[in-house]
C-alpha positions, 0 to 999 in steps of 0.5 A: 731523416727522422723517419729513416732513423725510425724504421732503421731501429724499428728493424733493428729493435725486431730482429733483436726481439727474433733473436733474444726470442728464438734463444729463449725458445731454444732453452727452453727446449734444451732445459726439457729434452734434459729433464725429459731425458732424466739427465738433469746432472748437465746442469751440474756439470756446467755450473762447473764446467762452463760456468766457471770458464772451463771446458772440461772438468778440473783437476782441483774439484774433488772438493765439489763431491762426495769422497770417501776417504782412503786412510795411510797407514805408518807414513815411511818418508821416501829418501832423498838421493844424494844428488837430490835437486842438484841438476836443473831442468829445463822448464820449457816444456813443463809450462807448456803443458801446464805441468804442476808438479815432476818427481823422478825416483831411481834404486829408490831415493827422490832424485829431483822434484820441483812443483809450479803453480803454488803447488806442493809434494802435499796438494791433493789432486785429481789421478783421472784415469790413471785410477783405472789401474789402482783399481787393477791392482786391488783386482790383484789384492783380491785374486791373491785374497781368494775372493776371485778365483780366477781372472776367468770367472765370469762377471755374472757371479758378481752382477746378476744383471750380467748372468744370462745372454751376451751378457753372460760371456764377459770375464774380469779379464775381459774388463782388465784388458779393456775388450768387454765387447760393452757398448760403452761410449767413450766421448769427451765432448757429448754430455749425454756419453758415459764419461759425462754421466759417470762424472758429474751423475749420482747413480754411477752404478745404475748408469752403468748396470744399463749398458750391455754386451754388443760384441764377442768379449776377448777379440778387440781392444777398446778403451771404455771408463765403463769397463773400470767401473764394473770392476769396481763394482765386483770388488766391492761385492767379493770385499763386502767393502767400499772401494777405497776402505778395502784400498785402504786396508789392502794397500793405501796403509802398507805403501808407506802413503803420507797422506789419506787420499780422497775417492769421489762418489756419485753421493752421498754414501755411495759408490767411488767412481772407480775409473777417476777420481782417486785424489792424493799428491805426487810423492804417494802416486809414486808409490803404485809405482814403486809396489809395480817396479818391485814387482808386486813387493814393497817395505817386505810385504807381497802386495798383489801376486809377481805373476798379477804384475807381469802380466798386467804390464804385458800386452793382452793377447788382443787385436786393437780397433785398427786391426793391428795386435795390441802393443800398448795394453794390459791389465788397465796398464799402459804400455810402451817400448821406447829407446830400448825401454818397456815401460808401463804407466798409469794415465790421467786425461789431463796429462796425469802420469806414473811411469815406471821404468824397471831397467833403470829402477825409475819411476817419474810421476808428473801431475798437471792441467794438460796433455798433448794429442794422443798419437796413433800409437795410444801414446800422448805426445808429451809424455815422451817429454817426461821420460827424456827428461829422467833418462838423459838427467837420470 
């Protein structure tokens, strides 16, 4: 009996040794692959995701990056309406999607506002891809300032890497409408794809310029974060300023924002992650919505050409990746026709939304930690919850 037990223990010991030996070998090979490929940012990504019990980015983690401050100007308070917070909205759906902020503005007055899980009107969280719309607005500012001749100006006028070959066909309009034909890989699972490399990496300029135009620009809508990063490079070049500084001088100081915003960068004194990572709060985010609600004119100052605002919120004449006419995207703004309303949206990957409903003179902001799946029409299912709540109650 003792020999039998001893033999079993030896077999178990051998199996465990083989398992841990194979695991060690796998870890060594994976580390070698990471080091050889030069993708050491993966370590930083793992440290701030799986080692913290998460599989992706978090709305509160701007502090793990270097940030450039976006300084505000004179604070202009958003007035509360006479019926401010008199209604109680059913919160079940808000809880289901881990909502942290919900704000409804109608007729330029705050009608409803609520925060969850210890967040407040001054809590700074990440906008994620809502920042794409903010960059799109800045392109309109640069156009108004005469720093960009037209939206059909070649990207090569600003970025030397786009002066030759297929790259020379690319224009600013192609980037704005997500029809660049560049071979960016918009994969949110692979640690080797552009989104992870851009988010956790330390040289977003070099990364972005390593991709090329491989398809005819201006034909097909294909949502790619790298397109917006290239717009950031163009703005940096044509303004001679860092993106956060131009945002501050051209918009943030005039929007009446209460707090500084913070734009995350790839490294100390580096470049802003234009495609994401503009960090602010619900009330100050709403000012971008108010700006577009008022066709680029806020508090008596025409900050963005009204014609540009109109173009931004109309579908670009493209085909989508299913071969049907594009009806969901303008100039870095998502679009939706719903219940007779033409709606424009800024959208972030964890359910960050600025929703503009012009015919209702309404802006809705929702911030949170989760969103639902995206439907065939490119719209996240949970977005309808927030639109319905606003329309039904205000």
